[in-house]
C-alpha positions, 0 to 999 in steps of 0.5 A: 243316275249314277250310284253314289261312290266314294271319291278316290285319289287320282280318279275322275269323279262322276261318269267318265266321258259324261261328267268329269267333275264331282256332284256334291249333295247338300242336305238343307236349303238355307243360306249356307247351302246358298253360299256354297253354290258360287264356290262350287261353280268356280271350281266346276262342281255340280251342287245339288240341294235337298230343300225343305220347301220350294221357297227356301233360299238356296233353291234359286241358285242351284239347278237341282233342288228336290224338295223333301224331308231330311228326317225321312230315310227313303228321301235321303237315300233317293237324294244320295243316289246321284252324288259323289259326297253328301254334306250338310247345311245344318246338323239336324239329320238323324244320326241313324239315317246317316249310319244307314247311308254309309252302310249302303256305300254313300260317302257322307262327310262329315261322318255321323260319329263326328257330327253327333258332337254338334248335334248333341251338346251332352255328347260334345261336353263329354268329348271335350272332357275326354280330350282334356280341353277347357270345359265349363263345369257341366252336368246332365240333369233329369229334374229341377232338384238336380239343377238345384244341386248343381247350382248350389255346388257351382254357384248361381246363376247357371245356364240350362240348355236343350242338348239337341235342336237349339241355335241362335240363343234358342233352347237356352235359359239362364236360371238364377235360383232354385226357384227358377229351376222349379219353374223350368220343370216343363223343359223336361217334358220336351227333352231329358236329360238336359244340360246344365252349365256354370254361367261363365264370366268371360270378356268376349266370345271367340271363334276358332274356325278350322277345316279338315279332310278325310285323309287328315289334312287340317288348316285353321283361320285366324281366331276371330272375335264374335259379337253376340246380340240377343243370342244372335251373331251380330258382328265378327272381327278377324283376327280378334283384336288384342288377343294374346298370342299364347291364347290364340295359339292355344285356341287354334291348337284346341280346335285342330285337336278336336277336329283330328280326334273326333274325325271331323271333315269339312269346316268346323267352328269352335265357339269359345269364351275368352276367360282372362285369368283362367288358364288357358284363357278360354273355355269351349262353348259349342261346336258347329260342323259346317260352315258357320256365321262366324266364318262369313268374313273369310268369303272376302277376307281370306285367301280361301273362304270357308265355303270353298274350303268346305267343298275341298275338304269333303272331297278330300282335295288339298286345302287352300291357304287361310291367311287374312287378306287385310290387317282387319276384316269385319263381318256385320250381319243385317237382320230384318228391319224397317226396310222390306225392299232391300234392293232399294237401299243398295245404291245408298249403301254401296255409294256410302261404303264402296269397299263393302261386299254385300251378301244377301240370302234371298230371304223374305224380311222378318224382324230379327231374321238373319237375311244377309251380311256385309264384309269390309277389309281394312287397309293397313292404316285403318284401325278396328273402330273405323272398319267396324263403322264402315261395315255397320254403315252399309249394313244399317242402310240396307236393314233400315233403308236409305 
């Protein structure tokens, strides 16, 4: 196997005369890695996946998918030997392991110094504050008494978060009083310090999705509206309907500045709270440094989808155009529901909504589990409600059965 090497402008990737296209290694075998595969195939790249288990959903769609523990440095080192760039399906790889790989010459993208801002919410909050961008009030706390002091200062309720490891609403607790803070004392046994934030009064959630290359080229997609249900992304509408032009411009500029100042490479999603009446009209909620659920609409609804763009970015290739292909694009997730045989519902779903593009993740069906999404691109005469209804119809037929 060839040694890991950093791509260099003007030179072929891989071994001259044997492989002239790059090999991309993805740590993690979830749905994001699975959806990178078609983009890699279209561009002629080889995608390899370090899978957590033999049955994770990316394994059936790639030729090389060794199973291994991403928390083990030797496993990462072995996987990285055959790739031109190492990137991620998730943000949980130990930062120190990535630093060690870089010291050995592995091309890791995004770099661990940037990735830590998505791995640790306390690091991220401090970075946003340092950049002077709109943060909610926040503090690192090490005891219920410190939570209570924060709530008394900034007002109740407050939001308590695990700085590391939380996703889809996990590792988040709303505390309404000092008594609730005392009841959350067991959280400090798992992790300390924790992050406490003001509970933001917001009108809706937004997503500012951008991509950046190691050499500094960056592009942004239209800011989208994200609809969350029980802490899980349910629907995305792009561009965000009725978003004031100045708020959209400020949100896009903030996301691009974060990507540039932190040295992000690949796709980054800045999840935002829209806050009318509170300048600049939004607060930054969280960052994700990988393709993101709120960017799935781009797969069918943008000139360049987020998965292709991520591969371009980590290889330091020129980025693609990010304009939307319709006046409105809706992405609707479908979670595990009553229907265990998803394919049995395809005839009815596809017949009911011929414009719908269905993306299934190859996962077993469990209640509440994200198992796929539907994209619908609106025509010029469609209103937002009509496009949302079409996407919801197709998704619900698959979820619940015809």
